[in-house]
N, C-alpha and C positions, 0 to 999 in steps of 0.2 A: 474484132468481128462480135458480134452477139450469138450465143449459142441457140439451139433450138429450146433448151431447156428454160432460158430465161424469158421467150414466148410464153411457153407454156405457165411458167408463174404469173405472168401480167395477168393472162388470162383469168388465172386460176383468184389473182388477187382482187380483179372486177367484180367476180360474181360474188366472191365473201362479204366484198363491199357492199353490194348492192344487196345481198341477204338481211345483212345486218342494219342497211338503213330500212329496209321493209320491215324487220322484227321489230325494231324501236318504234316505230309510227304506226304497225298496227297491232303490235302486242302488251310493249311495257309502258307505253304513253296511253291508251287506253285504259290499262288495268289502274296505273297510278291514279288518272285522273276520275276514273268511277269511284274509286275508292272513297269511303265519306271520311270524317275528322276520327281515329279510334279513339274508343272511351274505355275499352280495356286494355290490361297488359298484356294480353296474348294477342290483340289485335295489333296494338301499335308494333309490336315484332317482328312479326310478318308484313306490314308495311316496310317498317324499315328495311327488311331484308331485299324486298324489291326495288328499292330504291338506291341501295346500296349496288344490285346488279344491273340498274340501268344505268348509274354513274360507270359500272367498268365496261358494259357492253358499248358507252360512248368513250370511253379510252379507247377500247379495243378498236373500232371503227377508224379513229385519227389515226390509232398507230398505222394501219392498215391502206389508209389515204395517203401517207407519208411513205409507206412502201411503194405504193403503186406511182407515185410521183418519181420515185428517185427510179424505178421501172424506167417508166419513161424517156426519162432524163437518158437511162443507160441505150436504150434502142434508137432513140431519135440521133443521141450524139456519142456514139460507139467510141470515138477515138479521142473526146474529152472527159467520158465520164468511163472509168475503169471498171471492172466485175466488184473491186471492194467498195465501189459506190454505193452499194443497194445497200439499203437499210437492214433488210434480212440477214446481211455478212456484216454489215459495220457494227451494228448494235443490236445482235441477237439475243443477248443475256436481256437488254431491255424491252425485248419485242417478247420474249418469254416470260419476263414476270407480270408484263400485262393480262396475256395468256392465262397464267395460272391465278390471276385475282379473279378474272373473268371465269373459270372453272370450280373456285370455291366458292365464290358467290350464289354460280346456279346450285351448287349441291347443297348451301346450307338453306336456298329455298327450297329444295327438295324436302329434307327433312324436316325444314317448320313445315311443309305441306302449304305454301306459300303459293304457289299455283289451283291448287285446289280453293284454298279459303277465297282468292281473287276471283274465279272464276266462277264463284257461287252468288258474284252479285249481278243483282237483275238487272242494274246501270247498263255492266259488261255486257250480259248476254244480248241486251236489244241492240244495244248501237252497233257490234261489231261481230254477231254471227255469221251473216252472211260474209263476210269478208275472211275470218277466219278459216271459215271452210274451204274458200277458195284457195288461202296460204297454205294449210294442210295437205291439200290435195296438190299442189305443187312439188312439194317436198317429199310427197308421197309418207305423209305420218298418220298413222290412225289413233282411234281413241275419242274421245270427246272430254270435254272440260278441261281441268287441269293435267290427266293425263295427255293431253292432243297439246296443250301449252307447253308444256315438259318437252316434247318430242321437240317441236317447234323453235325450239330453243336451243337444244341439242342438236340436232340433227346436221344442220349448215356447217357450225366449229368442228363438229366431229368429223366429216367428210373433209373439211378443209384442212385439218393437221392431219389427215392420211394421206390426201395428194401432196400435199405439202413435202412430207416426210420423202415420198417416192422423188419427187422431182429436185429435191436437196441431193439426196443419193446418187441419181442420174447425173445431175449436174458436177459432183466428186470425179465422176468416172470420166465426164468430159472435161475435165481441168487436168492441164497438164503437170507435171510432178513438181516441176522448176516452177509453176505459176507462182507470181507474188500473192495471190488471195488465195490459194489451196486452202492452206490452213483455216482460214476464215470461213469458208465452204465445208471444211469438214465439221468446224467448230458448228456452224449452224446445223447443219447436218444432226449432229449429237444432241444440239438443245432440243429440235423438235422432236427425234427418237425418243428425249427424254420425257419431253411435254405429251407424248401418245400414252407412255408408259402411267405418266401421272393421272391423266385424265381417267384411263380405267379404273386403275386401284379407287381413284375417288367416286367415281360413278358407280363402283361395286360396293364402298363401304357407304353411301349412301342409300344405295339400295337394302342392304344390310338394316340399316337404321328403318326404313321404311318398312321393313317385315317385320320388325322389333315392336314396332306401336301396338299393334292388335295383339300381342302377346302377352301386355304388360297392363297391369290395373291402372286405373286413371292417376292416384297421385304417383305412381313408382312411373308411368309416361311420363309425367310433367317433368321431373326430376331430370329423367336419364334422357330420353330423346329429345335433344336440344343443338341447335347447330354447332354447339361448342364442344359436342361431344363426337368421335367416332368411332367404331364399333370395330374393334380389329380380330376380335374372335368370342365365339359365342358356345357354348359347354353343351348346347342342342346339336350344335354340327359335330364338334369332337367332344366325346364325353369325356371328362374328369372329376377325379373327389377331393372335397379340400376340407381335413383337421383341423382345429378340432370342430369348427364350427356348422360341418355336415351341411353344406349349404345345397338346395336345391337347383340352383342354376349360375352359374358363374359368367360373367360376362368382363371382356376385358377392354375399355375402352381407350383411348391415345393419352390420356392425362388421370386415368382413374381405373383400378380394381373394384367390380361390383359383385357381392354375395347376395343371392337373393334366399331367404328363408322364412317361408311362408309370409307374415306381412310384413317381416322387418327386413330391410335395406341396410347393407354392412360397406358403406364404400371407403376405399384406402386410396390416397393421392399417393401416386406412382413416385412423386417426387423423394417419399419417404418409405419408400419399398427397397429392400434388398434383397438381392438373388443369392441363393446358398444350393450349390449340390446337394445332394442326398450321400446317404452312408453306398446307396447303391443306385443303380440305374431305372429302377421304379418310381422313386418318389425327386421330387426337389421342392427347399423351403424358402418361404416367403417371410423376410422380419421386417417388421411395423412398428412404431413405437407403441403401441398395446394389445400387440397379437403375434404368434406366430404360426404360421400357416403351412402346411406341409398337401403338397399336391400330389397325387398318384392316378393312375389311369391303366385299365383293360390293355391297353395300347400301347407299347413301347414307343411307336412311330407318332402315336398321338401325343404324348407326353413331351415328347422332343419338340412337336409344333408350340404347344402351350409354353415352355420353357422359352424357347427362341422367341419365340412374340412376347412374353414378359418382360423379356432383357430389352428388345429393341425398342417397347415401349417406354422401358425407364430411362434409356437413354435418351428417346426424344423428348421424354418430358423434364429430363434435366436440363436437356439445352433448349427448351423452350419454344422449339421449331420443329416443324414437320420434317420427316425425312422425304429426300429428293433426287429419283423420283417416286420412289417406293420405299417401303418399311424396308428398315436393314442396309439401305447403303448410303445411309447421309455420312458425315464425316462425324466418327467416334471413336473413342478410344478401345482399345481392344479388350478391357475391363471397365467396370462400372465404378464410376468414383466411390470409397468407402467414404469421405470424407464429404458431407454435405452442407449446406447451408440454408435452411427454410425455416416457415412457422407452422404451427399445428397446436392443436387446442386438444386438451386430452378430455375424455368422458367416462372413463371408467373412476367407480365411487377409489377413493382413497386422500392422500394431504395434495396431490394434482387434479384432482375433480375440478373441471370446468377452466383450469390454466393455460396459458397458451404461454408456449415457448417459441420464441424466436432468436434463432442462432446455429451454431454449429453443431453437426448429427455425426455419427461414426456408429456404422451399425444399428440403426435404430434408436440409441442413446441420443440424447443431449450429452456432449463431448466437446471440449472447447470454450469457447467464449459467447456467452447467450444472458437472453432476458427471459425473467416467467413475470406474466402479469395475473393475479387472481381478481374474478369480479369483484372480488370487495375491496380493491383497491390496494391491497399489498404488493409489492414489486422485489423481485431479487435482479439485480445485475451483477454477472460475474462469471467464475469459469465451474466448468463441470466435467463431470468424469463417470464415464460409464450410469449417466442417467441421476447424478447424484450433485449436489453443489459439493466443488473438492476445488480448494485455492481460495483466491481474494476474491471478495465478493461484497458489495452492499446491498443491504435490504431496508426497505420500508414498513413498517406495519402500522398501519393507522390505527387510532385509537377512538372510542366510542366519540369522544367531545370532539367539534370541530378546529381541522388544523393543530390536531395534535396526532404526534405519532412516533415510534420508536425507529430510529437510525442506528443501522447495525453496520459497522465497518469492518468486517472481521474476515478470519480464515478459517472455509471450512474441510474438513474432511469426513467422506463419504455421506454425507447430506447432514451431518451437525457440525456445529460452530465449533471447533478446535484449533488452538493457538491464539495469537496475539491479536485481541479485535478493539477497536473504538465503539461503543455505544452511548447513542444521546436519546435519552428515553423522554418519551411525550413530557413528566414530570419534573425535565428540566435536569434531571440527575444526569452525570456522567461517568460512565465506567471505562478505565483505559487498563487491561490488562490481559491473564492468560483466560482461556475456557476451556475445557475437555468434557463433552458429549452436552456442549451447549450451556452448558454452567461454569460460573464463575470457579476457576482451580487452578490454583497456584498464583503468583505474586498479581495482585491489579491495586488500583486507586479507583473508591467511588464518593464521588463528590456530590453534593446535594445544591439546587440551582439556587443563585444567589436572592431571591426571594423565598425562599422555603420558609414555613413558619419554626423549625427548626435545622438551623445549617450544620452540615458536619461535612469532615472528610477521614476516609481512612485508606491507609495506606498499610498492606501487609498482605500475609497469604490467606488464601481462599482454599475450602475444600467442598467439593462438592454444593456449589452456588451460597456457603455461608463462611462466615468469618474466622476461621481455624488456625491455628498457629501464632506466631509471632506478628502484630503490628499495632499501627499506631493510629489511633482517634483525636481527632480535634472537634471536641464539643464546643462551637462556638456560643451556643445559646448559654450553657452552664460556666462558659468562659475557662473549659479546663481542656487536658489532651489526656490522653490513656494512653500508654507505652508498655507493653506487655504479652501474656498469652491471651489466645482467644479458644472458645471451643462451642461450634454450634449456634453461633452469632453472638453468642454474651461474653463479658469477658469472666475468663478463669482459668486461674492458675497464677505465678506471680506476676506482680504490676506495678509500674509508677505512674502517679496520677503527678499533674504538674498544672497547676494554674495562673489564670491570667493575672493574681495580688502576688504572685511569686513562691507560694505555699507548695509544698513537697511531700507527697506523700509515696510512701513504698509500702508492700505489703500481698495476701495473698486473696483473690477473688473466687469466687464460686456461684454458679449460676447468676453472675452481673451484680453480686452483692461482696462486700466487706465481710470477710472472716476472719479469726484469731486476730494477734498482738502485731502491730505495723508500727513504722517512724513516721513522725511529722517533722518536717522542717520548713520554718517558717523565714522570711524575707531578713528578720533581722537575727539569723542564726540561733534563735529559741531552735530545741531540741524537744521531742515529743516520743517517748516510746512507751507503749499500750495498745488501745483497744479503740475502735471509732465507729463512727454511724455511717453512712450509704453518703452525707454530705461533708464528712470529713471534720466534723462534732465530737470532742474527746467523752470518752463516756466509759467508764468502767476502772479496771486499776492503771496505773501508769506512770509515770516520772518525765518528768520538764526540766530541762536543763537549759537555765537563761545564760543571753550573752554576758552577763558580767560572772556567770559560775556559779550565782545560786542553784539550788536544785528544790525542786517540790515531787515530792513523791507521796501517793494515795490512791482514793478513788474520784473520779471526776462524772458530774452529772449535769444534765443542762434544767432550767428552769425557765417562770418566766423571765427574769431580769438579766439573765447571761447565764455564765456559768460556775457550776457550785463544786467545791472540792472540799474533801476531807483528807487531811494528810500530814506531814514533817515538812518543813521547811527548812531547808539548809545554808546559811548563808556564809560559812566558815571556808568555803573553797575559793581558790583564785580563778581571776578571768582566763579562760581558757588562749592559748598562745594562736595568734593567725594561721600559723602553718596548722597546727592541729582541726581550725576549723575548715581548712581548703580539705584534709580529708574527709571530711564526712561526704562520700560519694554513692550516689546511689544506683543500683542496677546491676552495681560489679557482681560476678557470680550468678543474679538472678538466670540470665540470657544468656548462655554462651555464647560469645561472639562468633566463634566461626558458625553458627547453626543460625543466626538470626535473618539474613537474606537469603535463604538457600532456595525462596522462591524465583528470585535475582539469576541466582548464580545455574543454577538446573536446567531453565533452556537453552543457555549458552553450551552447556556440558553437551546435552542432546545434539545440539546441532555438531559441534566437534565429535563426537562419538557417530554421526550418521557419516562423516566422512566431507561436512561443510560444502553439503551441496544447495547450489546457485537458488533453486526451488524454494529450500526450505528456510530460507534465511531471513524473508518477512517473517513467516508465520511461527518462529521459534525467537527472533532477535526485534519483532516490531518493527515500526514503520511510524511515519509522520504525515497528518493529512489535515486539510483544512475543513473548519467545520460544514458540516452540512445542513444546517438550519434553513437553507432556502430551496432545499431539493422538493419538498412539498409542493412547491409552487409548479414545479411543470414537471409530471414524470419523465419526459422527455430528457430531460438535463440530467438524467442520469447517468454516470460515465466513468464506467470502471476502467477502463484500458488508461492507465497512466504512463504519461510518455520518460524517458529517462531524464533526472534532475542533472542541470548542469553542473554540478557539483558534486555527482556523483563519484562516490570512493571506485570505482571501479567494478568488475567481475570477480566472483570469488578467485578466477585462476589468477588472474593477476593482483591480487591481494595477496594469495599464498605466493606469488613467484616474488613477490617485493619484501616478504618474510626472508626468504633463502639467502637474498641477496643484500643484506643488512643484519650480520650478524655479529662484526666486531663493536667493540664494547661504544666507541662514540659515534659510529653507524648507526648502531643499535638505538640508542639515546634519541637520535633525529627522529629516526623513525617510529620508534614510541612516542614522540612527543607530535608528532605527526597524527598518527594514527587514534589516539587519545583524542584528539583535538578535533577530528572529524566526525560529524553527527552521522554520516553514513556506513563508517567502518567497522567492523563487528567489534571490537573492541570501543570504541567512541561510545556504540550504542549501549554498548554493557554499561561505560563508565555514565552516563547520562541517566541512566536507570538507578543507580548506585547515589547518586547527585540528587536526584527525586527523593529517595525515602529519607536521607539523612537530612535535607532541608525539611521534609515532612515530621521530624522528630525533634530536629534542635534548631532550625528558625521558629520566629513569633513568639508563641508562649512556651515552648519549648528550650527559649533561651535562658537556662537557670545554670549556676554555677556546680549545683549541686550533679549534673551529667555530665560536668568538662570529663572525666575518665572514661563514662561509655562512650562519647562521642570521640576520645583521642584512640581509643582500641580499637573501634570502629572502621577511623579510617587507616589503622596499620593492616587490620584485618582485608580493608578492600583493596590495599597495595598489593599483599601477597595473594591476592583472587586475581588480580590482574596479572600480577607477574607467570601464574599458573595457566591462567586465561591464553597469554602469548605463548606459552610453551605447548599447548595444545594446539595453537596454530601450525607452530612450525612442526609439528610432531607429524600432524596431517599433509603438510607441505612436503614433508622429506618422504612418508609412504607414498605418497602421488607420484614423486620422481623414482620410485622403488629403492630409494637409500634407508640405510638403519636409522633409527631415531638415535638421539644423543641418549646417553646413559644419565638417568635419575642423580642428581645433585643430592647430599646429607644437607640438611638443614642446618647444621653448622655452617657451610658453604653458601647456600642459596639465603638465608635471611640477610646476611649483610651485604648481598648483592640486591634483593629488595628495598631494604632500606636507602642503599645509595643512590638507587636507578630509579625503580618506578615510584615510591614514593616521593621522590623530589618531584617526580612529574605529577602524578595525582594531586597532591597536596592544593595546588591553587584552586581546586574545582571544589573545594571543600573547606578554603581558608575562612572565608567569611564568616560562616555560621561556627566554626571551631574557634579563632581567634577571638568571637563575641564573649563564647565560654569561659576562654582565658581571663579576659576583661574583666568578666563578673566574679572571676575566683578570686582574681588577684586584686579586688578593687580599694581595698583598706591597703594593702600594702603599698600599690602605688600612689595613694592619697599621702602617705607619710613621705614618699619618694619627692611628690612634687610640690611639698612644703619643703624639704630640705634644698630642693634646687632655688625653689623662691629666697630661700635664706641666702643661698649662695651666689646668686644673681644682683645683690645689693652690692658686691663689693667690684671697683674696679679690678683690672686685669692684674696689676701689680700686687692688689693687696692680696687679692685671691692666690695669687700664687706665694706670697708670703705666708699667707694663713695657712694653706696646706703646706706648709714648709716645704715647698719645692728651691733646692738648693740655687744662689742667687747665679753662677755663673754659667747657668744652665737657662736662665731667663733670655728668652730672643727680643735682645736693647739694641742689639747690633745692627740698623738696617742697612750698610753698606754692604753687610757679608750674606743679606738674605736673599731668599728672591721675592717676588711679588706677592705671592699667596701667602709667604711668612714673614712677611715685614709685621712686627708690630709696633704697639703704640701704647701711652699711658692711659689710653679710655678704656673703654671696655670693647668685650669681641673681636681684637684686632690679634693675640698671641696665640701660636698655635693653630692657625685660620683654618689651612689646608686638614689638618687631621680632624677640625670639629667640621667642615663641611665635609669630610668623607665619612665622617661618623653619622652623619644625619642621613645618608644614603640608606641606613638600615631599614626604614622603614618603606623604600621604594619599591619592596620584592618581597616576597611569601614564599622563597622557597631559604630554608633553613642552609643552606649550603653555601648561596650567595648571601647571605647574612655574616655568615662568620666569614665569609672571603672579603666583607665590606671592614669587618673588626681587625682582621690580618693587615688590611691596606692602612685600618685609623692606625693602627701599631708602627705600620712602615714609616707613616707620615709623621708621627711623633719622635720616634729616634731618628728620621735625616732631619729634623730642624735643629733638635739637639745637635747633632753633626754637624751640621751648619755652622750653629752659634760657636762651638767648641774649634771649629777649623780642622776638625779629626774625624774621621771613622768612630762611633763611640756605640758601644754595645749598652743598653741600659739596663741594672740590674733591678730587681725587685721592688728594693727600697723605693729608688727613685722611679719606677713605673708606675706604680698605685699612684703617688699623688698627679702627675702631670695627665693619665687617664680619669682620676677624677673631673679634673680643669676642665676637660674635652669634652667628657658628658655634661657637665653642668654648664658650658657654655654653646652646646649643638641645640640650636634653633632652627625655626622653620626657613625664614628668609631674613636675615639682618636686616634691618634692628627690630625685628619681634619681640615682644615682651613675653612670650609664653614659649617654653621648650618645646622643639618638634618633637624628643621622642619624651611624650608625655605618660605611656602605659609600658614604660621599657620594664617593670617586672612581668609582666603577661611575655613580653617579646625574648625576655631571658628563658623563662620557663617553655616555652613553644619551641625555642633552637633546642633547649636540652631535650627535651622530648620526642622529638622528632630529627633530631641529626643523625647523620651517618652513626652507626655503631663503633667503624673503624676507626674513627677520630677521636675515640675514648682514650684518654691518657697522652693524646699527643698535643699538639701546637694550637690545634682549634681548643680543644676541651680547657687547656691552659686560656688561652684568652678569654674562654666564655667565662671560665669561673673568677678572672681579673675582674671583667666585666661586673658581673654578680657580688663580689666583694666591694665594688666602689657601689654599685645599688646598695647593697646596706649600709655601708659609712654614712652616704649621702641621705637615708631614711633617719639618722640619728641625729643631725644637723638640726639644731633650734636658733632662733633669731636673739636670746641671749647669750648665747657665746661670742666673746670678742677678741678672747685669748685663742693666742695658736694651738694645735692640738696635739703637738708635740709628735717626735717621730716614733713614740711607741704605740701610738694608735697604727698608725699603718703597720709597723711592727707586728703588731696583733693579726691584721690581714694578711701579711706575707706567710706568718706561719700556719695560717690556715690553711693557704693556698698550697703550703708543702706538706702539709698534712693530707687535703684530699688529693694531693697528686700523687704522694708518697715518693719522691725525689727531693734531692736537697739544691739540684741547678735547675735554672729554667729556662728556657728561651731567653737570652737577651742578656742572660748574667753571666759572670766569669765561668769559663769552662764548658760553655757550651755550643 
């Protein structure tokens, strides 16, 4: 059964629907049809607002008709259509939204004076004047023109909402508590009650905007009095003083705070306004990107109102929608968010003038991730802190020429570049290294573009933007490389110059010029000691030592036909021994190895000293990014947020935890191998930076035999530094767990550990360049060795065994008693085959420890073959071992039946193993085996093709004696008594 309130709602809806139809036909349609095509932007604006109002009125009429239909169905078929079928109850939110849209469209027309402007049209006045008077009289509206039109549109709607609220509240009282539709009725009554409050506030705000209009100048009025603004508070209503601007009038809109000061208008976007209470109740503060404003008032209550309204308006602006039904009751947090994200263009003079920042803010300062764009085209994308660039960022700085720019991919600290960065300049130069206060400072590599007129690359230390300290520069145009000290961008102090022609110079530089005496070594091992010109031409007093031992001492000068000299030529000296030539090493003592690359080590130790914080890892240890030459094509392609790499070494917490879990010797070896091999691990990053410096020094033009000792001590130093770096990480890991750090071991204990563990792990990273230096240094010795191998390779197996005076009962001729690998033949390359194939593996590894193990297995294979031939276990004495080892070395080939020995550079191999092996092996089995191999190497060097007789056991006896003398023992592994 239907209630009386439902019947009243039906009649109310019928009256309101008729009123809407009348308004549409008598007011809105004539207004729109009478308006000509607008030619001015102002006319276009109010006409668009009237069109929007017409559309919202149409929607309101359609919803009212739907509500009427549901009411009629309910009254005619009460049993079939329940109370919940009414549109006002079933879709109360939708009905509410349509009414809100109508109210907003209406108030926008009020603010823009659309009714007054439309009513002034002569076409409208002539056609609708009489009809309009009848309409206004029927609804009791007063006034004329635009005012009358506004009343004609507002009054029917206001009366409808007011009566609807009363009827719905009455329907709530009439509906039983347990009725299924009671909750819908309560919700509808609440919605229309909110609508009534919203209408009242919206009309008040529109009225305030109308009252504001005549009090402003025309320019200010056009900017502020727009439908997009709603005036919330005026200082003329509640006085307030704002410092430091001393504004004459303060206006609070729903999206901006406006201060009027004479002809100046200061506007502050509420999204970038932070409200902070003052130290007392008499003030509160507003923080903006460029100003800090203080509000005070004589009336404390008025100040409270201002603070409350500003706070609510800021929250409303941040949410992007108006509070409903009135200001201050919208869904908002208890406190305004300190972190925000929006855009702002700076106006004050300074480095940010006219720059637009878009990104994250905190207390009115750029803070977090954001983008800065200047009108000049300069861009910065990255992290900010307290208004300054801080953290990783990418900056593009356009150059004067078209399509040229500098690209900085760097770390910033408090607004300046600080830490590791990569800079690609418009000149095609690229710098990868460290900065401080926007200047290159610390270790860095600067390389010119491939098309530069004078191509170069500098790898070394920088101070305040200039090359200073130890560094290596390659001048590709002159074909030379300088290794040494710098000061103020010039070569200054001890230095070594290596040319593409193989010439080496060591001397002293001052202000980029050679001063004082120096040493010059040519590729043919000629040695000059004296003074030079800049291009290394001999001049003044000096001495030349030729490869054949002759010396020329006197004065030198240049003339048109070449070099002129006056002096004494001494031809009585003997040629220097090869080992004496090998000792001519440059750079030793001139550049202390522990201080050469401190620019690489220092950032790591700063990182460790700070406790290995995650946020400083890239700034101090570096990063890898791809080239950014394409960034200028689209500024939007600047992306600073880099996703974690798939092969990431993990967080620092994980890395330090792993350090603690791998402290036993074997586990530590595996961990260090993994860490040093990972490009993103702190130890791996440090190793790669050292590899870069090593290659810049000793690869290419730097591959000179006179730098071998310099490179060797550098590799050893790197191993010590990397071992210390590991201990630094371990110390931080223990500190984080609250455990006491390990006691520092003395040098005598730690150095063998460095040599045995870390050196073996890092050597492969430097092996290519280092072994090349060994090859060049021992090239003459290896040449003699290769000739000796060629001589011995002419013999078949049995003839060679006989030539080497191997006792015949040890010859492997009994096929039935030998294994497959040990089977012999009268042809070549079959005897001691397993030992030969084992020795060939010495070239398959770069680890001295593994090379020594190969040598040990070779010795075992020789002894096993002899034992098999004799039919019993047999330990070889030295007199028997050396001839057999010479045989195996001479037969070691690449792949049988290759014609060239695989071990072509045995001398370089032996010297590298000797220099880089674990010192703990000195005097032991491995030392003995290496000495034996070295003796065989020297024996093979002495062979000559004219030698056809047996050498006699005394030759090997002399080698055995030399082994005894070097080892200091009478018994050797494999001899009786061992």
